[in-house]
C-alpha positions as CSV (number, residue, x, y, z in Angstrom):
1,X,8.6,-28.7,-56.0
2,X,8.4,-25.0,-56.9
3,X,8.2,-22.2,-54.4
4,X,4.6,-21.4,-55.4
5,X,3.4,-24.9,-55.2
6,X,5.0,-25.4,-51.8
7,X,3.6,-22.1,-50.5
8,X,0.1,-23.3,-51.3
9,X,0.6,-26.3,-49.1
10,X,1.1,-24.1,-46.0
11,X,-1.7,-23.0,-43.7
12,X,-2.5,-19.3,-43.1
13,X,-0.2,-19.0,-40.1
14,X,2.7,-20.6,-41.9
15,X,2.2,-18.3,-44.9
16,X,2.2,-15.3,-42.6
17,X,5.4,-16.4,-41.0
18,X,7.1,-17.2,-44.3
19,X,6.0,-13.8,-45.7
20,X,7.5,-12.1,-42.6
21,X,10.8,-13.9,-42.9
22,X,11.0,-13.1,-46.6
23,X,10.3,-9.5,-46.0
24,X,12.9,-9.1,-43.2
25,X,15.6,-11.7,-44.3
26,X,17.4,-9.1,-46.5
27,X,18.3,-7.0,-43.5
28,X,18.3,-9.6,-40.7
29,X,19.7,-13.1,-40.2
30,X,18.5,-14.1,-36.7
31,X,14.9,-14.1,-35.6
32,X,13.5,-14.9,-32.1
33,X,10.1,-16.7,-32.1
34,X,8.7,-14.3,-29.5
35,X,9.5,-11.3,-31.7
36,X,8.0,-12.9,-34.8
37,X,5.0,-13.7,-32.7
38,X,4.6,-10.2,-31.4
39,X,4.7,-8.8,-35.0
40,X,2.2,-11.3,-36.3
41,X,-0.2,-11.5,-33.3
42,X,0.7,-15.1,-32.6
43,X,2.3,-16.8,-29.6
44,X,5.9,-17.9,-29.6
45,X,4.7,-21.5,-29.3
46,X,2.5,-21.1,-32.4
47,X,5.5,-19.7,-34.3
48,X,7.7,-22.6,-33.3
49,X,5.1,-25.2,-34.1
50,X,4.5,-23.7,-37.6
51,X,8.1,-23.2,-38.4
52,X,8.7,-26.9,-39.1
53,X,6.7,-26.7,-42.3
54,X,8.8,-23.8,-43.4
55,X,12.1,-25.4,-42.4
56,X,11.3,-28.6,-44.2
57,X,9.7,-27.1,-47.3
58,X,11.4,-26.0,-50.5
59,X,11.3,-22.2,-50.4
60,X,13.6,-19.3,-51.4
61,X,14.9,-19.1,-47.8
62,X,16.6,-21.5,-45.6
63,X,15.6,-21.7,-41.9
64,X,17.7,-23.4,-39.2
65,X,16.9,-23.7,-35.5
66,X,19.8,-21.8,-34.0
67,X,19.5,-21.4,-30.2
68,X,17.4,-21.4,-27.1
69,X,18.7,-18.6,-24.9
70,X,15.6,-16.5,-24.0
71,X,13.5,-18.4,-26.4
72,X,14.1,-20.1,-29.7
73,X,16.2,-18.3,-32.3
74,X,16.0,-19.1,-36.0
75,X,18.8,-18.4,-38.5
76,X,17.4,-17.4,-41.9
77,X,19.3,-17.2,-45.1
78,X,17.6,-15.6,-48.1
């Protein structure tokens, strides 16, 4: 599945999260759900719930659940 085809299968929140990660992955590796949420006007719970589609999809970034101290942290490799 190509990146474009996979992106079209995402809902609006998932596309926003994916775009945010793509934009910041060049300069950052670890992202907290609550900080992504604050930037995108979502809740940390919404970010976590929507991250599964990004983690399991075939995109130009790899996302791995990394830790839980003070909220979920995601490791992103571009």
